N, C-alpha and C positions, 0 to 999 in steps of 0.2 A: 488733596489736589487737589489741584491749583483751579482752576477755573473758577470763577463763583459761580453764585447761582444769586442773581438779583433780583430779590422779592419784586413780584407786580412788573416784572417785566422791564425794569427800567436800566436794562446794562445799558452802558451809552451816554447814558445823563451825565450832565456838565456840573452839576450842585450837589452838595453832600447837604442832607436835613440833619437835623439835631437826631435824629435816631439812625444816623447812615451807617453807625456802627453794628446794627444790627442786618443791614440789608447787603452786607459786602462779607463773605465768609470763603477762607481757603476751604478745603476739602480732600482730604486723607490722611492716613495715620503712618504712611513710610516716614522711613528717618529722614529723608533727604526733605519732607515736607514739614516735616515737625522740627527740623535744624530752620529752614527758612522761615517757619513762622515765630520763631524766637530770635531769628535776626532781625525781623519787622517789627517785632517789638521793641528791639536795642534801638534799631534807626527811627522809630517814629518819635521818640522822645527828643530828639535833635533837631536842627533845623537846617541839619546839612543839606547840600546838594546830594542827589543820588542817580547813579547809571547802574541802569538794569540790562541784563543782557541774555541773552536765548536764543533758541530757535524759536522761528515764526510759530505761532499758537500754544506756544506754553504757557502763557497767561502773563504778560511781564504787565498790561494794563491790570490786573488782578491786583497785581502784589503792588503797584504803585498806589492806588487805590486805598489797599489795606494800612497802607503804610499814613496815607491821608489821614484816613479813619481814627487811627489808633493815637494821634497827635493831637496835638493843643490846636491846629486848626480845622478840626474835624468840624465844625460849626458854619464853617467857610465854603468857598465853592472849592469845586474840583472840576480842572478845564483841561480836558482833553484836547490836543490837537495833533492830527495826523500830517506830520511833516512830509510825505511822500503823495500824500493825496490831493496836492494843492500846487498849481506852477508857483515860481518865485514869487511873485506880484502879488497874488490873492494870498500866498501865505505871511508875505510880510502885512499886509492888512489886517489878515486875521490875527496875528500875534500883535502888533500893534498900532493897530486902527487906523482909521484916514479922518480928514478932513472934507466937508462938502468942495465939490471942484476938484479934487486930486487927481482925477482920472474919470473918463466917461462913466458916466453909470452911479458917479458918488453925488448924489442929489442931498445926501445931509451928511452929519458928522457920526461917525460910527465909532464907537470906543472898541479897542481889540481884548482877545484876551486874558493878557498881561494885567488891562486895566480892571477887567469883569471880577480877575480873578483877585484882588487886593486883598491881604492879608490871609489868603488859600493859596491853593496848591497848582502850577500848571506843570500838564504831561506834556512832555514832546515826544509823541511815537515816532519811531523811524527817525532818528537824527540823524541819521547816518545818512539819509536823502538829502538833506539840507544842502543847495550850493554853496558855493565858498562863498558869495556875496552874502546870503543868508547868514551863515556861520560869522561873518564879522559884524553885523549888526546884533546877533546874540550875543556874541562876547560884548560889544558895548554895552548893550543893557546887565550884562552879568556885572559888568566892572561898577558901573554908574546906579544902577537901579532907574535909570531914565526912560522915561518912553518918548521915544521919536517917532509920531505918527508921521507915515504917508501924506506930504504935504503940506505939513505945517513948520513954521519956521520958528527957530529958535529954541529953545528948553522946552521940555516937557514934562508932566509930571512923575515924581519921584511913588513908584509902588513899593510894597513888600509883598511878594508871593516866594513860597519855595517851588524851586524847580528840581523836578524828577526826569529824566530823559531816558529812553530806552531803545535799543538797537540790536537786531540780529544779525549784523555784519561786526567784522572784526576793524575798530577804528584805528588801534596798532597799524595793521597794514596798509588803512587808508593814509595814514601820516607816511608811510612810507612812502606812496605812491601820489603824493602830492593834491590828495582829493578831499581830506579831511584835516582841519587847524590844531597843530597838538597845542598850542596854548588853548584853545578852547577843548580839547579832550581834559587837560587837567582842571580848566575851569569845572566839566562836568563831574571829574569820575573822583569826586571827597570820599563817596562810599560807592564800592561796587558790591553789587547784587546779581549773582549768575542763577540764574530759573532753570533747572536740569531737564531734559527731555522728558516727555512718559514712559519712554521704552527704561529710563532708568529710575523709575520710580512706579514700578507695577503696582505694588501694592495699593496704590491708590487708582486702581484702574476700577474694581469692584465696587468700590466707593460712589466713584464718580458717576459709572454707569447709572446708578441705581436713582443718584441724584437726580440726572437728566432725565432717566426715564418717567420718574415721577412727577418733574416739572414738566416736559411735555403731554404728558399723558391727560394730566390737568387741564392745562390748557388747550388741548384738542378735544377732551370727554374722550379720550380713550378708552377701551378695556383691558390695553395691556398692565401689567401692575408687576409682573417678574420675568428674572432671564432664566432659563435652563442652565443646569451646569455644565452642560457641553458647548452651550453659547457662550458662556464666561471663561471658559477657558480659552478658547478662539479669541475671546476679545482681550485675555490677560496677555496671551503669548505673542498676540499682533503685534509688528513693529512701531507702529503707528509714529507714520513720518509728518504727521501732520498735526501731533501734538495732540494735546486736549481739546483744540477748536475741531480735528477730525473726528474724535470720539464724541463730542457733540452733535457735529452733524449726523454721523451715522446714527444716533439715537433717534435723533427727531425723525429722520428719515423712516425709523422703523416704525415711529409710534404715528406715521401719516399712511403707512403702505400695510403693515400687518392687523388684521382684525382678527384678533385670538387675545388670549390673557396671557399669555406667554412668548418670550422672542426664542424661540430655536434654533439649534445650530443651522437647518435649511434657510432660514431667512435672513441670514448674514451672508453677504457678497463671498463668491469664489475666492477672492483674494485674501480676505480673513479668513476664510476657514482653510485653504492649503495652509499659510503660515502656522496657523493655530495649531496642525500636525507635523511641526517642524521641531525639532530638540533646539531647547535654547541653547545659544551658543555662549562660549567664556564670556563674562562679563567686559573684557577689554575689547572684546571684538564686536559688542553689540553698541559700541559707540560710534553708530556711523549718525552721519548728516541727512538733511533731507535730500540736498545733491545726488550723496552716495546713494540712498532709497531709489528715486530717481532715474539715476542712471543704469543702477541694477535692473529695474525694470525693462529698460528700453534694450540692455543688452542682454541681457540672459533669460528673460522672459518675451522679448520681441514684442514688446508693444512701443507704439509708434506715439512721437513727440506729441503728437497734435491729439493724442488721447489721455497721456500720462500728465506734460507738463503744460501744457498751454490752457487747458480748464481751469488746473489748479490756478494758475496763475491769472488768468481773468476772472475769476472769484475769488480773487485775494487771499487766496490760501497759503500762498508761499509769496514770494518778495522778489523783485528783481533779482537781488544778489543770488538768490538760490539760483535762479534761470541761470546768470553768468556762470556761479560755479560749474552747471550743468557742462554749458557751453566750453567752459573752461579744461571741461576732463574727455570730453568729445574732441578737441582741437589737439588735445595732447597724445589723445590715441590716432587720430588721423594726421598728423604731423603738420598742423596748421594750414589744412586742406578743406574748406567749409562743402564742398560735394560729398566729402568723404563722410563729414558728419553727418549730413544728412539722409545717406544708405544706413551709415550707423545705427541712427536715431529711427529708422524704420518709417522714412518717408517717400513717397514717389517722384520721380525723377520730374515731373511736372511741378512738383512741390517746392522747389529750391528759391525760386523767386519770394515765393511767399514766405519761407522761412527768412531769408536775407530780410525782406520788409519789415516782418514782425519784432525781428532780432533790432533793426534799426528803431523803429517806433517807440521802442520801447527801451531803448539806450541798454541794450542787453549784447550789443554786437562787442564781440572785444579782437583787440589787431591779434593776427594770425602769424605775423612774420617772427614772434617771439618763439614760435612752437617749430620751425623750421628747420 
């Protein structure tokens, strides 16, 4: 498992070449990953819509790419769109395209990803972050296959694309809250694939760590070529709240900073070393969410919100949903008092306004009254 190594540094490219099947691989031998690979093989043969769920960083896009490259559309484009990365108006143009003069800066007609991916696959990442209006536009397209470009009059082109969506949010909860359309959910959720977090498939960690080590050592001309048993044990036992993405970042950082041939235990961060010396909990107790891990670090290890949650969010290693869940946990403990939440999260008194401004700016503030 699961994150893939994409040859030649092409991870994130939008098109699949005829040899794309050789370029995207799932690495790992855990029973969970082998079962996932079998499921991908079955799903790839159909043309059904797929909803992929799982925590941030588990490799949902890699699963989507594998579905694409193992199916009949492999020689056509794979077009990823980050639904959380663009404001609504730009996202609409990105998906559907626009005509010249439709808005300031629209100097020429531009096709959207749905049009350029005709006969290929569109991957809607973080689909749970779409506004209700965008959800309505997407639903209409799924029902008709017809593109309605921004600023265009009348009917548009009919396109044929396979739709794969992904989210780390609970869409059923969002439906209950009125923030996600139930009709769109059932349109997308024809086949549901759940990608397990890395801590639930630890057998994949050595394979992934060695794969990333080889990849980054080659790219950086580093002398690193192996991982000492003690260091591998610590990597194996660490909980990986950021999942495969966090493991990848850790290995890349070591390749850049360590001037030796072997990664030793002392080269790892104190957090990884400490967790590596703690005995495994029973499996059911290890099923912790990203928010659980971050909350625990602030409450039990007295780390600050600004050093624990904030940098991960700004680096896009966790999502808005993860931050909201952390805030929700704090409000439950503080009975709805944001000032107490700030103290729980080990912030200085002067940081209170900065904390609230951050939450408002990034739409992470939660109504407090229900917790009082």
